[in-house]
C-alpha positions in Angstrom: -0.2 0.2 0.2 3.0 2.5 0.4 4.2 1.7 -2.8 1.0 2.1 -4.2 0.4 5.4 -2.6 3.4 6.7 -4.6 2.1 5.3 -7.8 -1.2 7.3 -7.2 0.5 10.6 -6.5 2.7 10.5 -9.5 -0.2 9.2 -11.7 1.8 6.3 -12.6 -0.1 3.5 -15.1 -1.3 0.2 -13.2 -2.9 -2.4 -14.9 -2.9 -3.2 -18.3 -6.5 -2.9 -19.9 -7.7 -6.0 -21.6 -7.3 -5.2 -24.8 -3.9 -4.4 -24.6 -3.2 -7.6 -22.7 -5.0 -9.5 -25.5 -3.0 -8.0 -28.2 0.0 -9.1 -26.5 -0.9 -12.2 -26.2 -1.9 -12.5 -30.3 1.3 -11.3 -31.4 3.4 -13.0 -29.0 4.0 -15.9 -31.1 7.3 -18.3 -30.9 9.5 -17.1 -33.8 9.0 -19.2 -37.1 11.3 -19.9 -40.0 9.1 -17.2 -42.1 10.1 -14.8 -39.7 13.3 -15.4 -40.4 13.2 -14.7 -44.0 15.0 -12.1 -45.1 17.0 -11.5 -41.7 20.8 -12.2 -41.0 20.7 -15.2 -39.6 23.2 -15.0 -36.2 21.7 -18.0 -34.5 25.5 -19.6 -34.6 27.4 -16.7 -33.5 28.6 -17.1 -29.8 26.6 -14.4 -27.4 25.6 -13.6 -24.1 23.4 -11.5 -22.2 24.8 -10.0 -19.0 22.5 -8.6 -16.3 21.7 -8.0 -12.9 20.5 -11.7 -10.8 16.9 -10.5 -11.0 16.2 -8.8 -14.2 13.6 -10.2 -16.2 13.3 -8.2 -19.7 16.7 -8.7 -21.2 17.0 -6.5 -24.0 20.6 -6.5 -25.2 22.9 -9.5 -25.9 26.9 -9.0 -26.9 29.1 -10.7 -29.1 32.9 -10.5 -29.6 35.4 -12.1 -32.5 39.1 -10.7 -32.8 40.5 -11.3 -35.9 43.8 -9.9 -37.5 44.2 -7.1 -34.3 40.7 -6.1 -35.0 37.7 -6.6 -32.5 34.4 -7.4 -33.9 31.5 -6.0 -31.4 28.2 -7.5 -32.2 25.3 -5.3 -30.0 22.0 -7.0 -30.7 18.5 -5.4 -29.3 15.2 -7.5 -29.1 13.6 -6.3 -32.2 10.6 -5.3 -30.1 9.0 -3.1 -33.3 8.1 -6.7 -34.9 5.6 -7.0 -32.4 4.7 -3.6 -31.4 3.2 -2.2 -35.0 3.2 1.9 -34.8 -0.3 3.2 -33.8 -1.4 -0.2 -32.5 -3.0 -0.3 -29.2 0.1 -1.5 -28.0 2.1 1.3 -29.6 -0.4 4.1 -27.8 0.0 2.8 -25.0 3.7 2.3 -24.8 3.9 6.0 -25.9 1.3 6.8 -23.1 3.7 5.4 -20.4 7.0 6.2 -22.1 9.0 4.2 -19.8 9.3 1.1 -17.4 9.2 2.5 -14.0 11.3 0.4 -11.4 9.8 0.9 -7.8 11.3 -0.6 -5.0 9.4 -3.7 -5.2 7.8 -3.9 -8.3 8.4 -2.9 -11.8 5.8 -1.1 -13.9 6.9 -1.9 -17.2 6.0 0.1 -20.5 5.3 -3.0 -22.2 2.5 -6.2 -21.3 4.8 -9.0 -19.7 3.9 -11.7 -22.6 6.6 -9.5 -24.5 9.0 -7.5 -22.0 9.4 -10.7 -19.9 8.4 -13.0 -23.1 9.2 -13.2 -26.7 10.7 -9.6 -27.0 13.5 -11.0 -24.2 16.4 -12.0 -25.3 16.2 -15.7 -23.3 18.8 -17.9 -23.3 18.6 -20.7 -26.1 15.1 -19.6 -27.9 15.2 -18.1 -31.2 15.0 -14.2 -30.7 14.4 -11.6 -33.7 16.8 -8.7 -33.3 18.3 -5.4 -34.5 22.1 -6.1 -34.7 24.8 -3.1 -34.9 27.9 -5.2 -36.2 31.0 -2.9 -35.3 34.7 -3.4 -36.4 36.9 -1.6 -34.0 40.7 -1.3 -33.7 43.0 -1.5 -31.2 42.5 2.5 -30.2 38.6 1.8 -29.8 37.7 3.7 -33.0 34.8 2.5 -35.1 36.4 1.8 -38.3 33.3 0.1 -40.1 29.6 -0.8 -39.0 26.7 -2.7 -40.3 22.6 -2.2 -38.5 21.0 -5.1 -39.8 17.9 -7.2 -38.7 18.8 -10.5 -37.2 17.8 -13.7 -35.8 19.7 -14.9 -33.1 20.0 -17.2 -30.2 21.6 -16.5 -27.2 24.1 -19.0 -25.7 24.1 -18.3 -21.9 21.8 -15.8 -19.6 25.0 -14.4 -17.5 24.9 -11.9 -14.5 27.4 -9.1 -13.7 28.5 -10.9 -10.2 29.5 -14.1 -12.3 31.3 -12.1 -15.1 33.2 -9.7 -12.2 34.2 -13.0 -10.8 35.7 -14.9 -14.2 37.7 -11.7 -14.5 38.6 -12.0 -11.4 40.4 -15.4 -12.0 37.7 -17.0 -9.7 38.2 -21.1 -10.8 34.9 -22.0 -9.9 33.1 -19.5 -12.1 35.9 -19.9 -14.7 35.0 -23.6 -14.8 31.4 -23.3 -15.0 31.5 -21.2 -18.0 34.6 -22.5 -19.7 33.7 -22.2 -23.2 32.8 -18.6 -22.9 35.9 -17.4 -20.9 38.1 -16.8 -23.9 35.1 -14.0 -25.2 34.6 -12.8 -21.8 38.6 -11.9 -21.4 38.4 -10.1 -24.6 35.2 -8.1 -24.1 37.4 -7.1 -20.8 39.8 -5.9 -22.8 38.2 -4.1 -25.3 35.3 -2.4 -22.9 38.9 -1.1 -21.3 40.4 0.1 -24.7 36.8 2.2 -25.4 36.7 3.5 -21.4 40.1 4.7 -21.8 39.2 6.4 -25.3 36.0 8.0 -23.8 38.3 9.2 -20.8 41.0 11.0 -22.8 38.3 12.8 -25.1 36.6 14.3 -21.8 33.7 12.1 -20.9 32.5 12.4 -17.3 32.1 9.3 -15.0 30.0 10.4 -12.0 30.6 6.8 -10.0 28.0 6.8 -7.1 27.0 3.9 -5.3 23.5 3.2 -5.9 21.1 2.1 -3.6 20.3 -1.9 -3.2 17.2 -2.8 -1.4 16.5 -6.2 0.2 12.9 -6.7 1.0 11.1 -9.2 2.9 7.9 -10.8 1.3 5.9 -8.0 2.6 8.1 -5.2 1.6 9.8 -4.4 4.4 13.3 -3.6 4.1 15.9 -6.0 5.3 19.1 -4.7 4.4 19.9 -1.5 2.6 23.2 -1.4 0.4 25.5 0.3 -1.2 25.1 -1.3 -5.1 28.6 -0.9 -6.8 29.6 -0.9 -10.4 32.2 -3.5 -10.9 33.8 -4.7 -14.2 31.1 -6.3 -15.7 28.7 -3.2 -15.1 31.0 -1.0 -16.9 31.8 -3.8 -19.9 27.9 -3.7 -20.8 28.0 0.2 -20.3 30.9 0.7 -22.4 29.6 -1.6 -25.2 25.8 0.1 -25.1 27.6 3.9 -25.4 29.6 2.9 -28.2 26.7 1.1 -30.2 24.5 4.2 -29.1 26.8 6.6 -30.6 27.5 4.5 -33.6 23.9 4.6 -34.5 23.0 8.2 -33.4 26.1 9.1 -36.0 25.0 7.0 -38.9 21.9 8.3 -38.9 23.1 12.3 -38.1 25.0 11.8 -41.4 21.8 10.3 -43.2 20.2 13.6 -42.8 16.7 11.8 -41.5 14.6 12.8 -38.8 15.5 10.6 -35.7 15.3 11.0 -31.6 19.0 11.8 -30.4 19.8 11.8 -26.4 21.4 15.4 -25.8 23.2 16.6 -22.9 23.4 20.6 -23.1 26.2 23.0 -21.4 25.8 23.6 -17.5 24.9 27.2 -17.3 27.7 29.8 -16.8 26.4 30.9 -13.5 26.3 27.4 -11.7 29.5 26.9 -13.1 31.0 30.1 -11.7 29.0 29.2 -8.8 31.0 25.5 -8.5 34.5 27.0 -9.4 33.7 29.9 -6.5 32.8 26.7 -4.1 35.8 24.4 -4.9 38.3 27.0 -4.4 37.4 27.0 -0.8 38.5 23.1 -0.6 42.1 23.9 -2.9 40.8 22.4 -6.3 40.2 24.5 -9.6 38.4 24.1 -13.0 39.8 25.8 -15.8 36.8 27.9 -17.3 36.7 28.9 -21.3 37.0 32.9 -22.4 33.1 32.4 -22.7 32.7 31.7 -19.3 32.2 28.0 -20.8 33.6 24.8 -18.9 34.8 21.4 -21.6 33.9 18.1 -20.3 37.5 17.2 -19.7 37.8 20.0 -16.9 34.9 18.5 -14.9 36.4 14.7 -15.3 40.0 16.1 -14.1 37.8 17.8 -11.0 36.5 14.0 -10.4 40.2 12.9 -10.9 41.2 15.2 -8.2 38.9 15.0 -5.5 39.0 11.0 -5.8 39.7 9.3 -2.4 39.2 12.8 -0.6 37.0 13.3 2.1 35.3 15.9 0.2 34.9 13.2 -2.7 31.3 12.3 -2.4 30.1 16.0 -1.6 31.8 17.4 -4.5 30.7 15.3 -6.7 27.3 15.6 -6.1 27.5 19.4 -6.2 29.1 19.2 -9.4 26.4 16.8 -10.6 23.8 19.6 -9.8 25.8 22.0 -11.5 24.7 19.9 -15.1 21.8 19.8 -16.9 19.5 17.0 -17.2 19.9 15.1 -20.5 17.0 14.5 -22.6 15.3 13.5 -25.8 15.4 15.8 -28.9 15.0 15.6 -32.9 18.3 18.0 -33.1 21.7 16.1 -32.4 23.4 19.3 -30.7 25.5 16.4 -28.8 26.1 15.3 -25.4 28.0 17.3 -22.9 28.6 14.3 -20.0 29.7 11.9 -22.4 31.7 14.6 -24.8 30.4 13.3 -27.9 28.7 14.9 -30.6 26.1 12.1 -31.6 24.5 10.3 -29.1 21.0 8.4 -28.9 19.2 5.5 -27.1 18.7 2.5 -29.2 19.8 -0.7 -26.7 16.2 -0.8 -24.7 13.5 -0.6 -26.5 11.7 -3.3 -24.1 11.6 -0.3 -21.4 11.9 3.0 -23.4 9.9 4.3 -26.1 12.4 6.5 -27.7 14.7 3.4 -28.6 11.4 1.8 -29.9 10.6 4.4 -32.1 14.0 4.7 -33.5 13.8 1.3 -34.1 11.0 1.9 -36.1 12.9 4.4 -38.5 16.0 2.2 -38.8 14.0 -0.9 -40.2 12.4 1.5 -42.5 15.5 2.7 -43.6 17.2 -0.6 -44.1 14.1 -1.9 -46.1 14.4 1.1 -48.5 10.7 2.5 -47.4 12.0 5.6 -46.1 10.3 7.7 -48.7 9.2 11.5 -48.7 5.6 10.5 -47.4 7.2 8.9 -44.2 10.0 11.4 -43.7 7.3 13.9 -43.6 5.4 11.6 -41.2 8.2 11.4 -38.5 9.2 15.1 -39.0 5.6 15.6 -38.0 5.9 13.6 -34.9 9.0 13.1 -33.5 9.2 16.6 -31.4 6.0 15.3 -29.8 7.4 12.0 -29.0 10.8 13.2 -27.3 9.0 15.7 -25.4 6.5 13.1 -23.9 9.7 10.9 -23.6 11.9 13.4 -21.5 8.7 14.5 -19.4 7.6 10.9 -18.0 11.1 9.9 -17.7 11.3 12.7 -15.1 8.2 11.4 -13.7 9.7 7.9 -13.5 12.9 9.0 -11.7 11.2 11.1 -9.0 8.9 8.4 -8.5 11.7 6.1 -8.1 13.6 8.3 -6.1 10.3 8.6 -3.7 10.2 4.6 -3.0 13.9 4.6 -2.2 13.7 7.3 0.0 10.5 5.5 2.1 12.1 2.1 2.2 15.2 3.9 3.8 12.9 5.5 6.2 11.2 2.0 7.5 14.5 0.6 7.8 15.9 3.3 9.5 12.5 3.6 11.7 13.6 -0.3 13.1 17.3 1.3 14.2 15.7 4.2 16.5 18.2 4.8 19.3 21.4 3.4 17.4 24.6 4.9 16.8 26.5 5.0 13.0 29.1 6.5 11.5 28.6 8.7 8.6 29.8 11.7 6.3 28.4 15.3 6.4 27.1 15.7 3.1 25.5 18.9 3.0 25.7 22.0 5.4 22.7 24.6 5.6 21.6 27.4 7.9 19.4 24.9 9.5 21.5 22.2 10.2 23.5 19.1 8.9 22.9 16.7 6.3 24.9 13.3 7.1 25.0 10.2 4.8 25.8 6.6 6.3 27.8 4.3 4.3 24.3 2.2 3.2 23.8 5.8 1.2 21.0 6.3 3.9 20.7 10.3 4.7 19.7 12.2 7.3 19.6 15.7 8.9 20.7 17.0 12.4 18.9 20.0 13.0 21.0 22.9 14.2 19.0 23.3 17.3 20.3 19.6 18.2 23.9 20.6 18.5 24.6 21.2 21.6 27.0 23.1 23.4 27.3 26.3 21.6 25.6 28.4 19.3 26.4 27.8 15.6 26.9 30.3 12.9 26.3 29.2 9.5 29.4 30.1 7.1 28.1 30.0 3.5 31.6 30.4 1.5 33.4 27.7 3.7 30.5 25.7 3.7 30.7 25.1 7.5 28.2 25.8 10.8 30.9 27.3 13.6 30.8 27.6 17.2 30.3 31.1 18.4 32.2 30.8 21.7 34.2 27.4 21.1 35.1 27.7 17.3 34.2 24.5 16.8 33.3 23.5 13.4 31.4 21.2 11.1 32.1 20.9 7.7 31.4 19.4 4.2 32.8 16.0 4.2 33.9 15.5 7.7 33.1 11.9 8.9 30.7 11.8 12.3 29.1 9.9 14.7 25.2 10.4 14.7 22.5 8.5 16.6 19.1 8.0 15.0 16.4 10.0 16.9 13.3 9.9 15.1 11.6 8.8 11.7 8.7 10.5 10.1 7.6 7.6 7.5 4.7 10.4 5.9 7.6 12.5 5.1 10.3 10.4 4.7 12.6 12.2 6.9 15.0 11.0 9.4 16.6 13.2 12.2 19.8 12.2 13.4 21.4 13.6 16.4 25.1 13.8 17.1 26.5 10.8 19.3 27.8 12.1 22.8 31.5 10.4 22.2 31.9 12.3 19.3 31.2 15.6 20.9 33.3 14.0 23.5 36.2 13.6 21.1 35.9 17.3 19.8 36.4 18.4 23.1 
């Protein structure tokens, strides 16, 4: 019920209507040989899916061979458009939803499960229709050739991030379990690191925040809250999806055809100036150009320089807040965060409508059907698709954040009176925000800091005692006690632990 209340507050879609479910069941037929006609047959190509253990909608598979000094990377994406025809009941419902929403204890899918978890999901050992981006990449990470093709594939193994990471860490048991795949996975790791290094060299920004992983019981009560760390396996898939997205976006940019791009504009000069002023207090700097613009490489240099410092988490978040939000657009104006000129979302048509939309355009172009009438049609609708998709994505993100906050509050309600060590993640005139290692954040109100009258120094971003000179500043490690949790507002109140105050005297 608590999650359902958030669903209702954000007006998220709930159950599919009967006619949508019926159409999904009708089209979700097993792949036949007739379906495979005219497609590139890749069923004998060794490939895997790599996802989280609990993922059910598997929309991307990867393959790799190495020959004559070149990497031949295949990124194979579920051909959802084969089942979701333009302007069908399914298509209208998918556009209305815009995206799948991943809440703490449930998924609200963009498409019915007969498609998302069934015929469109690239399940192990089953024939599936796909749209494949086949890239030839040199040893420096340059895509020197590529082909987009409608294909039929058969995934060899459904793998998860944990197993792949263990293989890369030389875990003998996992390597034996997946012996036939180990050589390919090792080559994938090498290529991913080449692609990552190339991206970093051009200035791509990598905010490596630990996400929150919730472990819930059968009643939805939080048992454990942990930071969900990225590893080499998660990065590998990110790297391959990024290069496929860039390749597809650039391909269609030069075709001068209507398309939906993923753009990330330069940050506002005013926000960057505020950030520059603030980080100087901590001895860091960002070089700003003559037009008061900043290059993404400067942001990445800052993140590298603060890595491992007490202020890392806090300054990283402040830097992120200085950025604009990425969005969808019919104009390819580049992606600031990735430091690239062309970018789109091609790799997740099961759960994102823009990916589904551009698959439709790609297939029409491959089949030679993108005539003047179809081009005019897409020019007429794509601005609306991009705007609506951006808006619905923001709604989903806000709802997801609220459910995580709720579960964090429920978890901490069971720990009232207990002491934790955390880091000061925010300083304001009304108190301190403290983040625990498990990503839970709570507040110490200024009235709850005993022993002095505290003044807020905005420039130094600290609270300083008027008499004692004792200070609390961003990035400082601190011990706090859980004093109160308000489940309705999802606020967590901390007090400063007595022994910590004693140590400061």
